[in-house]
C-alpha positions as CSV (number, residue, x, y, z in Angstrom):
1,X,128.1,85.9,81.5
2,X,130.1,82.6,81.9
3,X,132.9,83.4,83.9
4,X,135.2,81.0,85.6
5,X,136.8,81.4,89.2
6,X,140.0,82.2,87.6
7,X,138.6,84.8,85.6
8,X,137.1,86.5,88.2
9,X,140.3,86.3,90.3
10,X,142.1,88.0,87.4
11,X,139.4,90.5,86.7
12,X,139.7,91.5,90.4
13,X,143.7,92.2,89.8
14,X,143.3,94.2,86.9
15,X,140.4,96.2,87.7
16,X,141.8,97.5,91.1
17,X,139.0,95.7,93.0
18,X,139.5,96.1,96.6
19,X,136.6,94.6,98.3
20,X,134.2,91.4,97.3
21,X,130.7,91.3,98.8
22,X,129.6,87.8,99.2
23,X,125.5,88.1,99.0
24,X,122.9,85.9,100.1
25,X,119.5,86.4,101.7
26,X,117.8,84.9,104.8
27,X,114.9,82.8,104.8
28,X,112.5,85.8,104.0
29,X,114.8,87.3,101.2
30,X,116.5,89.8,103.4
31,X,119.5,90.4,101.5
32,X,122.9,89.9,103.7
33,X,126.5,90.1,102.8
34,X,130.2,89.5,104.0
35,X,133.1,91.5,102.4
36,X,136.3,89.9,101.8
37,X,139.5,91.1,100.3
38,X,140.9,90.0,96.9
39,X,143.5,87.8,98.6
40,X,140.6,85.6,99.8
41,X,139.0,84.8,96.6
42,X,140.6,81.8,95.7
43,X,139.6,80.0,99.1
44,X,136.1,81.4,98.6
45,X,135.9,79.6,95.5
46,X,137.5,76.2,96.6
47,X,136.4,76.2,100.3
48,X,133.9,78.7,100.9
49,X,134.0,81.6,103.4
50,X,132.4,80.5,106.8
51,X,130.0,82.8,108.6
52,X,127.9,82.4,111.9
53,X,124.2,81.8,110.8
54,X,122.8,81.6,114.1
55,X,121.9,85.3,114.1
56,X,120.3,85.4,110.7
57,X,116.7,85.4,110.5
58,X,115.4,81.6,109.7
59,X,118.8,80.3,110.0
60,X,119.2,79.9,113.8
61,X,120.4,76.8,115.1
62,X,122.9,77.3,118.0
63,X,123.8,73.8,117.7
64,X,124.9,73.9,113.8
65,X,125.5,77.6,113.3
66,X,128.6,77.2,111.1
67,X,127.6,77.7,107.5
68,X,129.9,78.4,104.1
69,X,129.2,80.7,101.3
70,X,130.2,79.7,97.9
71,X,130.2,82.6,95.4
72,X,128.7,81.9,91.9
73,X,131.1,83.6,89.4
74,X,128.2,84.4,87.0
75,X,126.7,86.7,89.4
76,X,129.6,89.1,89.2
77,X,128.6,92.8,89.2
78,X,130.3,96.1,90.0
79,X,128.5,98.4,92.6
80,X,128.4,101.7,90.6
81,X,127.9,103.7,93.7
82,X,131.3,102.7,95.1
83,X,134.4,104.2,94.4
84,X,136.0,103.8,90.9
85,X,139.5,103.4,92.8
86,X,139.3,100.2,95.1
87,X,136.2,99.3,93.4
88,X,133.6,96.9,95.1
89,X,132.2,93.9,93.5
90,X,129.1,91.6,94.2
91,X,128.5,88.1,93.9
92,X,125.4,85.9,94.8
93,X,126.5,82.8,96.8
94,X,125.1,79.4,97.6
95,X,125.1,78.2,101.0
96,X,126.5,74.9,102.3
97,X,127.2,72.8,105.4
98,X,130.7,72.1,106.5
99,X,130.3,68.7,105.4
100,X,129.7,70.1,101.9
101,X,125.9,69.2,101.7
102,X,123.4,72.3,100.5
103,X,121.8,74.0,103.3
104,X,118.3,73.3,103.4
105,X,117.1,77.0,103.9
106,X,119.3,78.5,101.1
107,X,116.5,79.5,98.8
108,X,118.7,80.2,95.8
109,X,119.7,76.8,95.8
110,X,115.9,75.7,96.2
111,X,115.2,77.5,93.2
112,X,118.1,76.1,91.3
113,X,116.6,72.5,92.1
114,X,113.1,73.6,90.8
115,X,114.7,74.6,87.4
116,X,116.6,71.3,87.1
117,X,113.3,69.6,87.8
118,X,111.7,71.7,85.0
119,X,114.7,71.0,82.6
120,X,113.9,67.0,83.1
121,X,110.5,67.8,81.4
122,X,112.3,70.0,78.8
123,X,110.8,73.1,80.4
124,X,112.6,76.4,81.0
125,X,110.4,79.0,82.7
126,X,111.3,82.7,82.5
127,X,110.2,85.2,84.8
128,X,109.7,89.1,84.6
129,X,109.3,91.4,87.7
130,X,107.2,94.3,88.3
131,X,108.0,96.0,91.7
132,X,106.4,99.0,93.1
133,X,107.6,101.0,96.0
134,X,107.2,104.3,97.6
135,X,109.4,107.1,98.1
136,X,109.0,108.8,101.5
137,X,110.8,111.8,102.9
138,X,113.1,111.7,106.0
139,X,112.9,113.6,109.1
140,X,115.6,116.0,110.3
141,X,117.3,113.0,112.0
142,X,117.4,111.2,108.8
143,X,114.6,108.7,110.2
144,X,112.0,107.6,107.6
145,X,108.7,109.1,107.8
146,X,105.5,108.2,105.9
147,X,105.2,111.6,104.1
148,X,105.1,111.1,100.2
149,X,107.8,112.5,98.2
150,X,105.2,114.0,95.8
151,X,101.4,113.9,95.2
152,X,101.6,112.6,91.7
153,X,99.2,109.8,90.4
154,X,99.1,107.1,87.6
155,X,101.9,107.8,84.6
156,X,101.6,111.4,85.8
157,X,105.0,113.6,84.6
158,X,107.3,116.4,86.0
159,X,106.7,118.9,87.8
160,X,104.2,116.7,89.5
161,X,106.0,113.6,89.3
162,X,109.2,114.3,91.3
163,X,110.4,110.7,91.3
164,X,111.1,111.0,87.6
165,X,114.8,111.8,88.1
166,X,115.2,109.1,90.8
167,X,113.7,106.5,88.6
168,X,116.4,107.6,86.0
169,X,119.0,107.3,88.1
170,X,118.0,103.8,89.2
171,X,117.9,102.5,85.7
172,X,120.9,103.6,84.8
173,X,122.5,102.2,88.0
174,X,120.9,98.7,87.0
175,X,122.2,98.9,83.3
176,X,125.9,99.6,84.9
177,X,125.2,96.7,86.8
178,X,124.1,94.4,83.7
179,X,120.4,94.5,84.7
180,X,118.2,95.4,81.9
181,X,115.0,97.5,83.3
182,X,112.3,97.6,80.6
183,X,110.0,100.7,81.6
184,X,109.3,103.0,84.6
185,X,106.8,105.2,85.7
186,X,104.9,106.8,88.6
187,X,102.2,104.5,90.1
188,X,98.7,105.5,91.4
189,X,99.7,106.4,95.2
190,X,101.6,109.6,96.0
191,X,105.2,109.0,96.0
192,X,104.5,105.5,94.3
193,X,106.8,104.4,91.4
194,X,107.1,101.1,89.6
195,X,110.1,99.8,87.6
196,X,109.7,96.8,85.3
197,X,112.2,94.3,84.1
198,X,112.6,92.2,80.9
199,X,111.8,88.6,81.6
200,X,114.9,86.1,82.2
201,X,115.5,82.7,83.3
202,X,114.6,82.0,86.9
203,X,117.9,82.4,88.8
204,X,118.8,85.5,86.9
205,X,115.5,86.9,87.4
206,X,115.5,86.3,91.3
207,X,118.9,87.8,91.4
208,X,118.2,91.0,89.5
209,X,115.2,91.4,91.9
210,X,117.2,91.1,95.0
211,X,119.7,93.5,93.4
212,X,116.9,95.9,92.2
213,X,115.9,96.4,96.0
214,X,119.2,97.2,97.1
215,X,119.8,99.8,94.3
216,X,116.4,101.6,94.8
217,X,117.1,101.8,98.8
218,X,120.7,103.2,97.9
219,X,119.6,105.7,95.3
220,X,116.8,106.9,97.2
221,X,119.0,107.5,100.4
222,X,121.4,109.4,98.2
223,X,118.6,111.7,97.2
224,X,117.5,112.3,101.1
225,X,114.5,109.7,100.7
226,X,113.6,106.5,102.1
227,X,112.4,103.7,99.7
228,X,109.3,101.7,101.1
229,X,108.6,98.2,99.6
230,X,106.0,97.3,102.2
231,X,102.7,95.9,100.9
232,X,100.6,98.9,102.7
233,X,102.6,101.5,103.7
234,X,99.6,104.1,103.5
235,X,96.3,102.5,104.9
236,X,94.2,104.6,102.4
237,X,96.4,104.3,99.5
238,X,97.4,101.7,97.0
239,X,99.7,98.9,98.3
240,X,102.9,97.7,96.6
241,X,102.8,94.8,94.5
242,X,105.2,92.4,93.1
243,X,103.7,91.5,89.8
244,X,105.4,88.2,88.3
245,X,105.4,87.6,84.8
246,X,105.8,83.8,83.6
247,X,106.3,82.5,80.2
248,X,107.8,79.2,79.0
249,X,110.5,79.0,76.6
250,X,110.0,77.1,73.3
251,X,106.1,77.5,74.0
252,X,105.9,78.5,70.3
253,X,102.1,77.5,70.0
254,X,101.0,78.7,73.5
255,X,99.6,75.0,74.4
256,X,101.9,74.6,77.8
257,X,101.1,78.1,79.3
258,X,97.6,77.2,80.0
259,X,98.3,74.2,82.0
260,X,101.0,75.9,83.8
261,X,98.7,78.5,85.1
262,X,96.0,76.1,85.7
263,X,98.4,74.6,88.2
264,X,99.5,77.9,89.7
265,X,95.6,78.4,90.0
266,X,95.0,75.0,91.9
267,X,97.8,75.7,94.2
268,X,97.6,79.5,94.7
269,X,95.9,79.4,98.3
270,X,98.8,77.2,99.7
271,X,101.4,79.4,98.0
272,X,100.2,82.4,99.2
273,X,101.9,82.6,102.8
274,X,105.2,82.6,100.8
275,X,104.2,85.2,98.2
276,X,102.5,87.4,100.8
277,X,104.5,86.6,104.3
278,X,103.7,89.4,106.5
279,X,100.5,90.5,108.4
280,X,100.5,94.1,106.0
281,X,100.5,91.7,103.0
282,X,96.7,90.9,103.7
283,X,95.5,94.5,103.8
284,X,96.3,95.1,100.2
285,X,94.0,92.2,98.8
286,X,90.8,93.4,97.3
287,X,91.2,96.9,96.3
288,X,93.5,99.1,94.0
289,X,94.0,96.5,91.6
290,X,95.2,93.8,94.4
291,X,93.3,90.8,93.7
292,X,91.3,88.9,96.1
293,X,89.7,86.1,94.1
294,X,91.0,83.1,92.3
295,X,90.5,84.2,88.9
296,X,91.9,84.6,85.6
297,X,91.3,86.7,82.4
298,X,92.9,88.5,79.5
299,X,93.5,92.5,80.0
300,X,91.3,92.6,83.2
301,X,93.3,93.8,86.1
302,X,90.8,92.8,88.8
303,X,92.0,89.2,88.4
304,X,94.6,87.1,90.2
305,X,96.2,86.3,86.7
306,X,96.0,88.2,83.6
307,X,97.3,87.0,80.3
308,X,97.8,90.1,78.2
309,X,97.2,90.2,74.6
310,X,100.5,89.5,73.0
311,X,102.2,86.8,70.6
312,X,105.5,85.1,70.0
313,X,108.2,85.6,72.8
314,X,106.0,88.2,74.6
315,X,103.1,85.7,75.4
316,X,102.9,85.6,79.3
317,X,100.7,85.3,82.3
318,X,101.0,87.9,85.1
319,X,100.5,86.8,88.6
320,X,99.2,89.9,90.5
321,X,99.0,88.6,94.2
322,X,102.6,88.8,95.6
323,X,104.0,91.7,97.2
324,X,107.7,92.9,97.5
325,X,108.1,91.3,100.9
326,X,108.1,87.8,99.4
327,X,111.7,86.3,98.9
328,X,111.8,86.0,94.9
329,X,114.0,82.8,94.9
330,X,111.3,81.1,97.0
331,X,108.2,82.6,95.0
332,X,109.6,81.4,91.6
333,X,110.5,78.0,93.1
334,X,106.8,77.4,94.1
335,X,105.6,78.6,90.8
336,X,107.6,76.3,88.8
337,X,106.5,73.5,90.7
338,X,103.0,74.4,90.5
339,X,103.5,75.2,86.6
340,X,104.9,71.6,86.4
341,X,102.1,70.1,88.2
342,X,99.6,71.6,85.9
343,X,101.6,70.5,83.0
344,X,102.1,67.0,84.0
345,X,98.6,66.6,84.8
346,X,97.5,68.3,81.7
347,X,95.2,70.5,83.5
348,X,92.6,73.2,81.8
349,X,92.1,76.7,82.8
350,X,88.6,77.3,84.6
351,X,86.1,79.6,82.7
352,X,87.4,83.0,82.2
353,X,86.1,85.9,84.4
354,X,85.5,88.8,82.3
355,X,84.1,90.9,84.8
356,X,85.6,93.5,87.2
357,X,85.8,91.9,90.5
358,X,86.4,95.0,92.3
359,X,83.0,96.2,91.6
360,X,80.9,93.0,91.3
361,X,78.3,92.3,93.7
362,X,78.4,89.2,96.2
363,X,75.9,87.3,93.8
364,X,78.5,87.7,90.9
365,X,81.4,86.5,92.9
366,X,79.8,84.0,94.8
367,X,81.3,81.1,92.8
368,X,84.7,82.3,93.1
369,X,87.2,81.0,95.7
370,X,89.4,83.9,97.5
371,X,92.8,84.0,98.7
372,X,93.6,83.6,102.3
373,X,92.6,87.0,103.7
374,X,94.9,86.9,106.7
375,X,98.3,85.6,107.6
376,X,96.9,83.0,109.9
377,X,94.7,81.7,107.2
378,X,97.5,81.7,105.0
379,X,99.7,79.7,107.4
380,X,96.7,76.9,107.8
381,X,96.7,76.6,104.2
382,X,100.3,76.0,103.7
383,X,100.5,73.9,106.7
384,X,97.9,71.6,105.5
385,X,99.1,71.3,101.9
386,X,100.7,68.2,100.4
387,X,102.0,70.1,97.6
388,X,103.8,72.4,99.7
389,X,105.5,69.5,101.9
390,X,106.4,68.0,98.4
391,X,108.3,71.2,97.3
392,X,110.1,72.5,100.2
393,X,112.0,71.5,103.2
394,X,110.1,70.8,106.2
395,X,112.3,73.3,108.1
396,X,111.4,75.9,105.7
397,X,107.7,75.3,105.9
398,X,108.2,75.5,109.8
399,X,110.0,78.9,109.6
400,X,107.0,80.3,107.7
401,X,104.1,78.8,109.6
402,X,105.7,79.2,113.1
């Protein structure tokens, strides 16, 4: 899509649009929005729409609480679950200070900056998301429980898999919004599901990951259920992962991707705080296909990075440590910078780890570094990293490490 502000205004007039949601996220990736009427669109594009940022997580600064939202016309999407008459549309926004300067904690703008840095090197990164979530029942008061919607297992089918129709509804809703799901299936946990996306450029992929969480929660609620994206909602069952597929456009001979992955492996411990930002995140590591060691391999799903057997445009690497509580804009930002680091330094991948690290004994795993195994350990790794200090604003680092 390549819309202009005038085309958006005309579209809203012709298609009976009554509300425009200006969407953004807090520092940790929690989606927020302000709804405006069509009469305010011109002002939104030219001057921005002001909001009080003092109560937004990570934005709080009582001395400078006024910020402005500027919608990106290329992100226009109709919300299919709202009425057709008096339609509701949504656009993602950049956030600026009243003096016109970018807001330092606007993670979407941070990602746009990383994309520009990659372009200077002639590189364009693409990302594909694989997001897992649980479907839980609601109690008689419509409050979430931890009672799974079904007891099905990996890739089971109906009637054991009760989530089949809900995943179908989610995928059809996403298609109506211009988002392309690639596949969907029941995951290992009871009531656990996964929907995967076709790869896309970094900003579009992050926008789609944000939209996906909203759609899943909306469709689940319409069906009398709760969608739970937390890393480990059931203590004795598999956690939810946010597997990120990474590729480099125009890497026809696959000579760039190994260096990119080598850079990510070198800085993964420092990045983990931003890929796994909650206490619960660290209960997931080391079991049920969630990695623990800094390693890579081909088809082996016990590794941190998996490079599946594929050729041509489908050649990619899959990072398996992030979970859905990560802010996708921040995650992709750091992966681009780490990949650029590896590319510029001409790094080589360490030796391949062709063993099952979930079953290997201590002697076999002794030579592998481990990911941070607690939130506090991840904070220390991030706070002491010169790489993180170069990639992110000091205030953003403080928000996560505080």
